[in-house]
C-alpha positions as CSV (number, residue, x, y, z in Angstrom):
1,M,35.1,47.3,-8.1
2,N,31.8,48.9,-9.4
3,K,31.7,46.1,-12.0
4,I,31.8,43.2,-9.6
5,K,29.0,45.4,-7.4
6,T,26.9,44.9,-10.3
7,I,27.7,41.4,-11.4
8,F,27.0,40.6,-7.3
9,Y,23.5,42.3,-7.3
10,T,22.9,40.8,-10.8
11,L,23.4,37.3,-9.5
12,I,20.9,37.9,-5.9
13,F,18.1,39.0,-8.6
14,I,18.6,36.2,-10.9
15,F,18.8,33.6,-7.8
16,S,15.6,35.4,-6.1
17,F,13.9,35.1,-9.2
18,S,14.4,31.7,-9.8
19,L,13.5,30.8,-6.1
20,A,10.1,33.0,-6.6
21,S,9.5,31.5,-10.1
22,N,10.0,27.8,-8.8
23,S,7.7,28.2,-5.5
24,Q,4.1,27.6,-5.7
25,T,2.4,30.7,-4.2
26,P,-0.5,30.4,-2.1
27,P,-4.1,30.9,-3.7
28,G,-5.7,34.7,-2.7
29,S,-9.3,33.0,-3.1
30,F,-10.7,29.4,-4.2
31,A,-14.1,31.1,-5.5
32,D,-13.3,30.9,-9.1
33,L,-11.7,27.5,-9.1
34,A,-14.8,26.1,-6.8
35,E,-17.6,27.7,-8.7
36,K,-16.3,26.1,-12.4
37,L,-16.0,22.7,-10.4
38,M,-19.4,22.1,-8.3
39,P,-21.6,21.4,-11.3
40,S,-19.2,17.8,-12.0
41,V,-19.6,17.0,-8.3
42,V,-22.4,15.0,-6.9
43,N,-24.0,14.0,-3.7
44,I,-24.7,10.3,-3.3
45,S,-27.7,8.9,-1.1
46,T,-28.5,5.2,-0.9
47,T,-30.7,2.7,0.5
48,Q,-31.1,-0.9,1.5
49,T,-33.5,-3.1,2.8
50,V,-32.1,-4.4,6.3
51,V,-34.0,-7.3,7.7
52,T,-33.6,-7.6,12.1
53,K,-35.5,-9.9,14.8
54,S,-37.8,-8.1,17.2
55,N,-37.3,-9.3,20.7
56,P,-39.7,-12.4,21.6
57,F,-40.4,-10.8,25.0
58,P,-41.5,-7.2,24.5
59,G,-40.7,-5.2,27.5
60,F,-38.1,-7.6,29.1
61,E,-34.4,-7.8,28.3
62,F,-31.7,-10.7,29.2
63,P,-28.7,-8.9,31.0
64,P,-25.3,-8.8,29.0
65,G,-23.9,-12.2,28.8
66,S,-27.0,-13.9,29.8
67,P,-27.2,-17.7,27.9
68,F,-31.0,-17.2,27.3
69,G,-29.9,-14.1,25.0
70,D,-28.3,-16.5,22.5
71,M,-31.0,-19.3,23.3
72,F,-33.7,-17.0,22.0
73,K,-32.2,-14.5,19.4
74,D,-33.8,-16.4,16.9
75,F,-37.3,-16.3,17.9
76,G,-38.3,-12.8,17.3
77,T,-40.5,-11.8,14.3
78,P,-38.2,-10.9,11.1
79,Q,-38.7,-6.9,10.7
80,E,-37.5,-5.2,7.7
81,K,-36.4,-1.3,8.0
82,Q,-34.4,0.5,5.1
83,S,-31.1,1.8,5.8
84,S,-29.6,4.9,4.0
85,A,-26.4,6.1,3.6
86,L,-24.5,9.1,1.8
87,G,-21.4,9.4,-0.1
88,S,-19.9,12.1,-2.9
89,G,-18.8,11.3,-6.6
90,F,-17.9,13.0,-9.3
91,I,-19.1,13.2,-13.2
92,I,-16.2,12.3,-16.2
93,D,-18.5,12.2,-18.9
94,E,-21.1,14.3,-20.1
95,K,-23.7,11.6,-20.1
96,G,-23.5,11.0,-16.7
97,I,-20.8,8.5,-15.7
98,V,-20.0,9.2,-12.2
99,V,-17.0,7.9,-9.9
100,T,-17.4,7.0,-6.3
101,N,-16.1,4.4,-3.8
102,N,-17.1,1.1,-3.7
103,H,-18.2,1.5,-0.2
104,V,-20.6,3.9,-0.8
105,I,-22.9,1.7,-2.6
106,D,-22.3,-1.3,-1.5
107,G,-25.4,-3.7,-1.2
108,A,-27.6,-0.2,-2.5
109,E,-31.1,-1.4,-3.7
110,D,-31.3,2.2,-4.8
111,I,-28.9,4.9,-5.7
112,V,-30.0,8.6,-6.1
113,V,-27.2,11.1,-7.5
114,Q,-28.1,14.7,-7.1
115,V,-26.1,16.9,-9.1
116,N,-25.0,20.8,-8.3
117,G,-27.4,20.7,-5.4
118,E,-30.1,20.8,-7.7
119,K,-32.0,18.1,-9.8
120,K,-31.7,14.3,-8.4
121,F,-31.5,11.2,-10.7
122,K,-31.4,7.5,-10.0
123,A,-28.4,5.7,-11.0
124,K,-27.0,2.0,-11.9
125,V,-24.0,0.2,-11.0
126,I,-21.7,-0.3,-14.4
127,G,-18.7,-1.9,-12.3
128,A,-17.8,-2.1,-8.7
129,D,-14.3,-3.2,-7.2
130,P,-14.0,-4.2,-3.7
131,L,-10.3,-4.9,-3.7
132,S,-9.5,-0.8,-5.3
133,D,-12.8,0.2,-3.7
134,I,-13.6,1.8,-6.9
135,A,-17.0,1.8,-8.3
136,V,-18.7,3.5,-11.5
137,L,-22.3,4.5,-11.8
138,Q,-24.7,5.5,-14.8
139,I,-26.9,8.2,-14.3
140,E,-30.2,7.3,-15.7
141,T,-31.4,10.2,-17.7
142,N,-30.7,11.9,-21.0
143,E,-29.5,14.9,-20.2
144,E,-25.8,15.7,-20.5
145,F,-23.6,17.0,-17.6
146,I,-20.2,19.1,-16.8
147,P,-17.6,16.5,-16.6
148,V,-14.0,16.8,-14.8
149,N,-10.9,15.6,-16.2
150,F,-8.2,13.5,-14.5
151,G,-5.0,15.2,-13.6
152,N,-1.3,13.3,-13.5
153,S,-1.5,12.4,-9.9
154,D,2.4,11.2,-10.1
155,K,3.3,14.9,-10.7
156,A,1.4,16.1,-7.4
157,R,3.9,17.0,-4.6
158,I,3.9,17.0,-1.2
159,G,3.2,20.6,-0.2
160,D,0.8,21.2,-3.0
161,W,-2.5,22.7,-2.9
162,V,-5.4,20.6,-3.0
163,V,-9.4,21.2,-2.8
164,A,-11.7,18.3,-1.5
165,I,-15.5,18.8,-2.8
166,G,-18.0,16.7,-1.3
167,N,-21.2,15.7,0.9
168,P,-20.1,15.3,4.2
169,F,-22.9,14.5,7.1
170,G,-25.2,15.3,3.9
171,L,-24.2,18.6,3.9
172,G,-24.0,19.2,0.1
173,G,-21.8,21.0,-2.1
174,T,-19.0,21.6,0.9
175,V,-15.9,23.1,0.0
176,T,-12.4,22.3,1.4
177,S,-8.7,23.1,1.1
178,G,-5.1,22.2,1.9
179,I,-2.6,20.7,0.9
180,I,-0.7,17.2,0.0
181,S,0.5,16.0,3.0
182,A,2.6,12.8,2.0
183,R,2.3,10.4,-0.4
184,N,2.3,6.5,-0.8
185,R,0.5,6.1,2.5
186,S,-0.5,2.3,3.0
187,I,-2.9,2.1,6.1
188,G,-4.2,-1.4,5.6
189,L,-7.8,-1.0,4.3
190,T,-8.0,-2.5,0.7
191,R,-5.3,-4.9,-1.1
192,Y,-4.2,-2.4,-3.0
193,E,-3.0,0.7,-1.4
194,D,-1.2,4.3,-2.3
195,Y,-2.8,6.7,-1.1
196,I,-2.2,10.5,-1.3
197,Q,-2.6,12.1,2.4
198,T,-4.3,15.4,2.9
199,D,-5.1,17.8,5.5
200,A,-8.0,19.0,3.6
201,S,-10.9,18.7,5.6
202,I,-12.4,15.4,5.1
203,N,-15.8,13.9,7.0
204,Q,-18.2,11.2,6.2
205,G,-20.1,11.6,3.4
206,N,-16.9,12.5,1.9
207,S,-16.1,9.4,0.5
208,G,-15.9,8.6,-3.2
209,G,-15.9,12.7,-3.8
210,P,-12.7,14.5,-5.6
211,L,-9.4,15.5,-4.5
212,F,-8.5,18.6,-7.1
213,N,-5.3,20.1,-7.7
214,M,-5.0,23.8,-8.5
215,D,-6.1,23.7,-12.4
216,G,-9.1,21.8,-11.6
217,D,-7.8,18.2,-12.3
218,V,-9.1,15.4,-10.6
219,I,-5.6,13.9,-8.6
220,G,-7.3,11.9,-6.1
221,I,-10.9,10.0,-4.9
222,N,-11.2,10.6,-1.3
223,T,-11.3,7.4,0.3
224,A,-10.9,7.4,4.0
225,I,-10.2,9.4,7.4
226,L,-8.2,9.0,10.3
227,G,-10.3,9.0,13.6
228,R,-13.8,8.7,14.0
229,S,-14.2,12.0,14.4
230,G,-13.0,12.6,10.6
231,N,-11.9,15.8,10.4
232,V,-8.5,16.0,12.3
233,G,-6.1,17.1,9.4
234,I,-5.5,13.5,8.0
235,G,-7.8,12.1,5.2
236,F,-6.6,9.7,2.6
237,A,-7.1,9.8,-1.3
238,I,-6.4,7.0,-3.9
239,P,-4.2,8.7,-6.3
240,S,-6.0,9.3,-10.2
241,N,-3.3,7.3,-11.7
242,S,-4.3,4.2,-10.1
243,A,-7.8,4.6,-10.2
244,K,-7.8,5.8,-13.9
245,Q,-6.9,2.1,-14.9
246,V,-9.5,0.4,-13.0
247,I,-12.3,3.1,-14.1
248,D,-11.4,2.2,-17.5
249,Q,-11.8,-1.5,-17.3
250,L,-14.9,-1.3,-15.0
251,I,-16.6,1.1,-17.5
252,E,-15.5,-1.1,-20.6
253,F,-15.6,-4.7,-18.9
254,G,-18.0,-4.3,-16.2
255,E,-15.2,-5.7,-14.0
256,T,-11.3,-5.5,-13.3
257,K,-8.8,-7.8,-15.4
258,R,-5.6,-7.6,-13.2
259,G,-1.9,-9.5,-14.2
260,W,-1.2,-12.9,-11.8
261,L,2.1,-13.9,-10.7
262,G,0.9,-16.5,-8.1
263,V,3.1,-16.1,-5.4
264,R,2.6,-14.8,-1.7
265,I,5.0,-12.6,-1.1
266,Q,6.7,-10.8,2.4
267,D,9.4,-8.2,3.3
268,V,13.3,-8.8,2.4
269,T,14.6,-7.7,6.3
270,K,17.9,-7.2,7.0
271,E,18.9,-10.4,8.4
272,I,17.7,-12.1,5.1
273,A,19.7,-9.8,3.1
274,E,22.8,-10.7,4.8
275,V,22.1,-13.8,4.5
276,E,21.1,-13.7,0.5
277,N,24.5,-11.2,0.1
278,L,22.0,-9.0,-1.2
279,G,24.1,-6.1,-0.2
280,K,20.8,-3.8,1.3
281,P,17.2,-5.0,1.7
282,R,15.5,-4.6,-1.4
283,G,13.1,-6.8,-3.4
284,A,10.1,-9.0,-2.4
285,L,10.7,-12.8,-1.1
286,V,8.6,-15.3,-2.3
287,A,7.2,-17.5,0.6
288,S,5.4,-19.7,-1.3
289,V,4.2,-20.2,-5.3
290,A,0.8,-21.2,-5.9
291,E,0.3,-24.6,-8.0
292,N,-0.3,-24.4,-11.9
293,S,0.2,-20.6,-11.5
294,P,2.4,-18.7,-14.1
295,S,5.2,-18.4,-11.8
296,E,5.4,-22.0,-11.4
297,K,5.5,-22.6,-14.9
298,A,8.0,-20.5,-15.3
299,G,10.4,-21.9,-12.5
300,V,10.0,-19.7,-9.8
301,K,10.4,-21.0,-6.3
302,S,10.1,-20.1,-2.7
303,G,12.9,-18.2,-1.2
304,D,13.5,-16.3,-4.3
305,I,13.8,-12.7,-4.4
306,I,11.7,-10.6,-7.2
307,L,14.3,-7.8,-7.5
308,E,12.9,-6.1,-10.9
309,F,9.4,-6.7,-13.0
310,D,9.0,-5.8,-16.5
311,G,11.7,-3.2,-16.0
312,Q,10.6,-1.6,-12.8
313,V,12.9,-2.0,-10.0
314,I,11.3,-3.2,-6.7
315,Q,12.2,-1.3,-4.0
316,E,10.0,-2.3,-1.3
317,M,7.7,-6.0,-0.8
318,K,4.6,-3.7,-1.1
319,E,5.3,-2.1,-4.7
320,L,5.2,-6.0,-6.6
321,P,1.5,-6.2,-6.1
322,M,0.2,-2.6,-7.3
323,I,2.6,-3.2,-10.2
324,V,1.4,-6.5,-11.4
325,A,-1.8,-6.2,-10.8
326,K,-1.7,-2.9,-13.4
327,T,0.5,-5.1,-16.0
328,K,-1.9,-6.6,-18.7
329,V,-3.1,-9.8,-18.7
330,G,-1.4,-12.4,-21.0
331,K,1.6,-10.2,-20.8
332,S,5.4,-12.1,-20.9
333,V,7.5,-10.2,-18.5
334,R,11.0,-10.4,-17.8
335,V,11.6,-10.9,-13.9
336,K,14.9,-10.3,-12.5
337,I,15.3,-12.7,-9.3
338,W,18.2,-13.4,-6.9
339,R,18.6,-16.6,-6.4
340,N,21.7,-18.7,-4.4
341,K,23.4,-15.1,-4.1
342,K,23.2,-14.2,-7.8
343,E,20.8,-12.7,-10.3
344,I,18.7,-14.5,-12.7
345,T,16.2,-13.8,-15.3
346,K,12.5,-15.5,-15.9
347,T,10.1,-15.0,-18.0
348,I,6.2,-14.8,-17.0
349,T,3.2,-14.8,-19.1
350,L,0.9,-13.1,-16.8
351,G,-2.7,-14.9,-15.6
352,R,-5.4,-13.2,-14.6
353,L,-6.1,-12.4,-10.8
354,E,-10.0,-12.6,-10.6
355,T,-10.5,-16.2,-12.4
356,S,-7.4,-17.7,-10.4
357,E,-7.6,-20.6,-7.8
358,D,-5.4,-18.3,-5.7
359,F,-7.6,-15.4,-5.3
360,K,-11.3,-17.6,-5.2
361,V,-9.6,-19.3,-2.4
362,A,-8.6,-15.8,-0.7
363,E,-11.6,-14.3,-1.4
364,K,-13.6,-16.9,0.6
365,K,-15.1,-15.3,3.7
366,E,-13.9,-17.3,7.1
367,A,-15.8,-17.1,10.7
368,P,-13.5,-15.3,12.6
369,K,-12.0,-17.6,15.5
370,E,-13.9,-16.6,19.3
371,L,-11.1,-16.6,21.7
372,F,-11.5,-17.1,25.6
373,I,-9.7,-14.7,27.8
374,E,-9.1,-16.2,31.0
375,D,-8.2,-13.5,33.0
376,L,-11.2,-11.3,31.8
377,K,-13.4,-14.3,31.8
378,I,-14.9,-12.9,28.2
379,S,-14.8,-14.6,24.8
380,V,-14.0,-11.7,22.0
381,R,-13.1,-12.0,18.0
382,E,-11.2,-9.5,15.9
383,I,-13.6,-7.2,13.8
384,T,-14.0,-8.0,10.3
385,K,-15.0,-5.7,7.2
386,E,-18.5,-6.9,7.5
387,D,-18.8,-5.3,11.0
388,I,-17.6,-2.3,10.0
389,K,-20.3,-2.1,7.3
390,T,-22.8,-2.9,9.1
391,R,-22.5,-1.2,11.9
392,N,-21.7,1.9,10.0
393,L,-18.1,2.4,11.5
394,P,-15.4,4.4,10.8
395,N,-13.2,2.3,8.1
396,Q,-10.2,2.2,9.8
397,T,-11.8,0.8,12.8
398,S,-9.8,-1.9,14.7
399,G,-10.5,-3.8,17.8
400,L,-12.2,-6.7,19.7
401,V,-16.0,-7.9,20.0
402,I,-17.2,-9.0,22.3
403,T,-19.0,-12.3,21.9
404,K,-19.8,-13.8,25.7
405,I,-19.2,-12.4,29.2
406,D,-19.1,-15.3,31.6
407,D,-21.2,-14.8,34.8
408,K,-18.1,-14.3,37.0
409,S,-16.6,-11.8,34.9
410,L,-15.3,-8.4,36.3
411,L,-16.9,-6.9,33.3
412,L,-20.3,-8.5,33.3
413,N,-22.0,-5.3,35.0
414,S,-20.0,-2.6,33.3
415,I,-19.8,-3.6,29.3
416,E,-22.2,-5.6,27.3
417,V,-22.1,-8.0,24.5
418,N,-21.2,-6.9,20.9
419,S,-19.1,-4.3,22.7
420,I,-16.1,-3.4,20.6
421,I,-12.9,-2.8,23.0
422,L,-10.9,-0.1,20.7
423,E,-7.9,0.3,23.3
424,A,-6.6,-1.2,26.9
425,Q,-4.6,1.1,28.7
426,K,-4.6,3.7,26.2
427,K,-2.9,1.3,24.0
428,K,-4.6,0.6,20.5
429,I,-6.2,-2.8,20.8
430,R,-6.1,-5.1,17.5
431,T,-5.4,-8.8,18.2
432,V,-6.4,-10.7,21.4
433,N,-3.1,-11.1,22.2
434,D,-2.3,-7.2,22.4
435,L,-5.5,-7.4,24.6
436,K,-3.9,-10.1,26.8
437,Q,-0.7,-8.6,27.2
438,V,-1.9,-5.6,28.6
439,V,-3.8,-7.2,31.1
440,K,-1.1,-9.5,32.0
441,Q,0.8,-5.8,33.0
442,V,-2.3,-4.4,34.7
443,L,-2.2,-7.7,36.9
444,N,1.5,-7.7,37.9
445,S,1.5,-3.8,38.3
446,N,0.4,-2.8,42.0
447,Q,-2.9,-0.6,40.9
448,K,-4.3,-3.4,39.0
449,T,-7.2,-1.2,37.4
450,I,-7.8,-1.6,33.6
451,L,-9.2,1.3,31.3
452,L,-10.4,0.5,28.4
453,V,-12.3,2.3,25.3
454,I,-14.9,0.6,23.7
455,Y,-18.0,1.4,21.3
456,N,-20.8,-0.1,23.0
457,S,-23.7,-2.1,21.1
458,Q,-25.2,1.5,20.2
459,N,-21.6,2.5,18.9
460,Q,-21.3,5.2,21.5
461,K,-18.1,5.4,23.0
462,R,-17.2,5.1,26.3
463,Y,-14.7,4.9,28.7
464,I,-14.2,1.9,30.9
465,G,-12.2,1.4,34.3
466,I,-12.5,-1.7,35.7
467,K,-10.4,-3.2,39.1
468,L,-9.0,-6.2,38.2
469,D,-8.9,-8.0,42.0
């Protein structure tokens, strides 16, 4: 009996020891880690010249929606003013190579980097990539710096402790901590998204700063926040493994060289999987094939479902663009395709995305369409990335910009042109159809009062209640 008890307690001890050894003990302090890493994190300030036109009639303002406002807006005297912005970055080479976000330095005429809260240096752009929102800078000095290393972001697990260091609201050298809240997030900011989500406090000015693991290695580049106030426990970072490939190319070539298939793809729905006898929804459905593209030359057709690319199984549509982009230009890859209810294999030699006609057409800026909403008697258009940039709005802002207000509109005395409708009846507004549906619901209700959340032309958030008689 005693022997059985001894074996039993021994097993409990071994099991308890195994649990303890596999769990991550909460750190007693981040002080040593922060002290070690601070010299490698930089504050970035940029300036650019913005041209505006003064009011041709000083002391007089046309009422919101007045046609005279548009008529005379181009007659003002051009005036230049300096616009400044703040961000963060980190040093990856002792010679002063700095990594940050592209949106931190986009359009900048002067870039100043402050190291460890002390010395300031001018910096120049080595290369920048808007598609991944990554930029690489060179500090213009002969001094040597303390670099940090990249970690393996694929090994980062949900629940792991992380530390963010940056320049929120211009308060340089700010350290915050938290955990990895989620992986593989997509929030609609860039073409290639696979964000790490963290609850470490991240605010405006943290953009471009590093997200460290407990070994002091960079596993992410802090890029976006959820909500205008920022610190709501949801921040997003570009994984280091995705970022490093882009960074290496920017340093070597000054630009990116991504693989290109030349197909437009969409999700494989449950219904499509049933029709195609695929078993379950998986892969990426080819909606169209670009003319003279690598895929067309290899015989890929519309309606094909790409199941595997270069040995990597495609479970969801969004995985394919990221995998293709990481593949070397000119490489011949085997692609498994589901066609006519059976699997076939094609060999495709990848082209380069940045030089393709398909890419050039996609990158052309199209003027957003203005649409008139009859029930409100206003004209609106969807907000653009240019709006977000020029008005210094949070990256994830969505809504409708009011372009015209009719004289008979019920909104005439409550809202001004260039206001942005963010919500209606506490529902987020992303498209014109979203707003039309809400307005229709209100008009069919007994109350007939609509509650709008807007940014006015000064970017101040306002709640507006309007009776739709």
